[in-house]
VEXZATOR-278372 format. One record per residue: x, y, z of N, C-alpha, C, O in turn. Coordinates in pm, whole numbers, padded with zeros to 5 digits, always signed. Each point is the difference from the previous one (the first is absolute). Layout:
BEGIN
XYZXYZXYZXYZ ...
//
This chain:
BEGIN
-01169-02310-01371-00100+00147-00013-00121-00048+00070-00073-00094-00032 +00064+00184+00144-00135+00045+00057-00059+00084-00032+00030+00115+00030 -00146-00152-00110-00081+00079-00082-00086+00103+00072-00093+00050-00063 +00112-00016+00180-00097+00090+00087+00143+00125-00011-00013+00121-00020 +00138-00196+00041+00120+00137+00010+00063+00036-00130+00057+00104-00036 -00082-00221-00029+00094+00043-00149+00116-00106+00002-00008-00098+00074 +00085+00112-00133+00148-00031-00018+00097+00070+00125-00001+00107+00062 +00077-00216-00064+00105+00037+00143+00133-00021-00075+00037-00099-00063 +00045+00252+00092+00095-00002-00070+00103-00024+00058-00015+00006+00122 +00130-00036-00160+00165-00024+00069+00061+00111+00016+00008+00090-00084 +00049-00091+00212+00088+00099+00026+00139-00013-00027+00067-00074+00072 +00004+00156-00198+00118-00026-00056+00081+00099+00106-00017+00120+00023 +00099-00202+00027+00133+00118+00058+00106+00022-00052+00048-00055-00099 +00001+00147+00170+00140-00010-00093+00124-00077+00043-00005-00056+00110 +00099+00047-00174+00103-00095+00017+00047+00015+00115+00026+00107+00054 -00011-00237-00003+00087+00046+00197-00106+00096+00058+00055+00087+00068 -00135-00079-00071-00103+00076+00082-00152-00069+00016-00080-00017-00092 +00061-00020+00241-00096-00079+00023-00139+00079+00017-00109-00057-00011 +00125+00202+00042-00138+00065-00003+00054+00121-00041+00067+00064+00081 -00090-00014-00215+00041+00132-00090-00020+00112+00049+00077+00095-00006 -00195-00097+00067-00060+00154+00035+00121+00065+00111+00071+00100-00010 -00087-00230+00146+00100+00020+00102+00090+00046-00037+00036+00113+00034 +00039-00202-00129+00133-00007-00025+00034+00161-00062+00086+00070+00052 -00163-00030-00160+00022+00154-00032-00009+00084+00085+00081+00093-00003 -00186-00099+00112-00029+00107+00084+00082+00001+00090+00014+00116+00038 +00072-00210+00036+00143-00002+00076+00113+00080-00091+00071+00092+00041 -00073-00139-00154+00114+00063-00054-00013+00157-00020+00097+00074+00017 -00239-00021-00059-00024+00122+00056+00044+00079+00111+00074+00098+00010 -00147-00175+00078+00051+00065+00154+00135-00042+00018+00050+00058+00096 +00017-00124-00145+00182+00019+00048+00048+00078-00118+00122+00014+00012 -00166+00041-00119+00051+00125-00048-00038+00093+00064+00097+00065+00039 -00217-00012+00000-00026+00091+00063+00081+00025+00141+00021+00111+00048 +00015-00225+00001+00049+00049+00140+00166-00004-00069+00063+00096+00046 +00001-00160-00118+00127+00084-00044-00010+00108-00009+00065+00077+00071 -00172-00029-00184+00009+00160-00033-00007+00069+00146+00070+00101+00007 -00129-00130+00094-00051+00066+00077+00131+00012+00129+00047+00096+00062 -00022-00244-00062+00164-00033+00049+00103+00120-00040+00049+00075+00084 -00027-00070-00200+00095+00106-00018-00024+00154+00013+00092+00082+00001 -00220-00053+00008-00022+00116+00065+00043+00036+00158+00047+00106+00042 -00074-00208+00022-00017-00031+00120+00179+00014+00032+00039+00069+00094 +00056-00145-00184+00132+00000+00050+00053+00114-00049+00116+00031+00028 -00203+00053-00115+00074+00123-00058-00020+00104+00127+00087+00082+00025 -00175-00089+00032-00051+00090+00122+00070-00023+00132+00001+00078+00096 +00066-00214-00106+00090-00021+00128+00119+00005+00008+00065-00044+00095 +00003+00130-00245+00108+00002-00005+00050+00111+00105-00064+00092+00050 +00218-00136-00031+00037+00127+00129+00093-00099+00109+00111+00016+00049 -00210-00121-00035+00033-00069+00140+00028-00154-00050-00102-00065-00020 +00226+00001-00001+00029-00124-00021-00094-00101+00109-00072-00093-00038 +00088+00127+00152-00114-00116+00012-00135-00004+00008-00061-00106+00007 -00006+00242-00007-00155+00035-00076+00013-00089-00135-00080-00093+00000 +00145+00099-00090+00008-00052-00128-00011-00128-00004-00090-00066-00054 +00213+00017+00131-00029-00185+00043-00146-00052+00033-00067-00093-00047 +00047+00172+00128-00130-00096+00059-00136+00068-00106-00112-00051-00005 +00152+00170-00069-00126+00035-00097-00004-00087-00090-00105-00043-00048 +00247-00002+00005-00010-00081-00114-00006-00184+00029-00017-00086-00086 +00032+00069+00203-00076-00114+00018-00159+00008+00049-00059-00106+00019 +00011+00193-00006-00120+00041+00005-00073-00051-00128-00090-00081-00020 +00166+00159-00055-00056+00023-00172-00006-00138-00028-00104-00065-00011 +00208+00027+00001+00052-00174-00059-00138-00101+00042-00069-00070-00073 +00062+00091+00200-00124-00108+00087-00114+00019-00082-00057-00095-00054 +00015+00232+00042-00132+00009-00044+00007-00008-00133-00113+00014-00046 +00214-00033-00059-00006-00050-00139-00021-00138+00031-00115-00045-00003 +00227-00038+00037-00038-00136+00036-00111-00071+00106+00001-00118+00035 -00089+00215+00005-00145-00014+00059-00057-00072-00117-00041-00117+00004 +00043+00211-00130-00074-00026-00107+00055-00073-00084-00054-00005-00110 +00169-00070+00132+00006-00120-00120-00046-00091+00028-00002-00095-00078 
//
């Protein structure tokens, strides 16, 4: 213990996660992009090719935050 700054506390992580804040913020980001990707797919209805490309884009955006 350093008398100038006080006791140093240990950071306790979530089981299976190295950095808990980063893991939770990325999980929230993935959920937001999944919701927005669903809306994007709804707007792309009508053309099968466009729906496939938008699906690939939405899926890759969700995996970006994984």
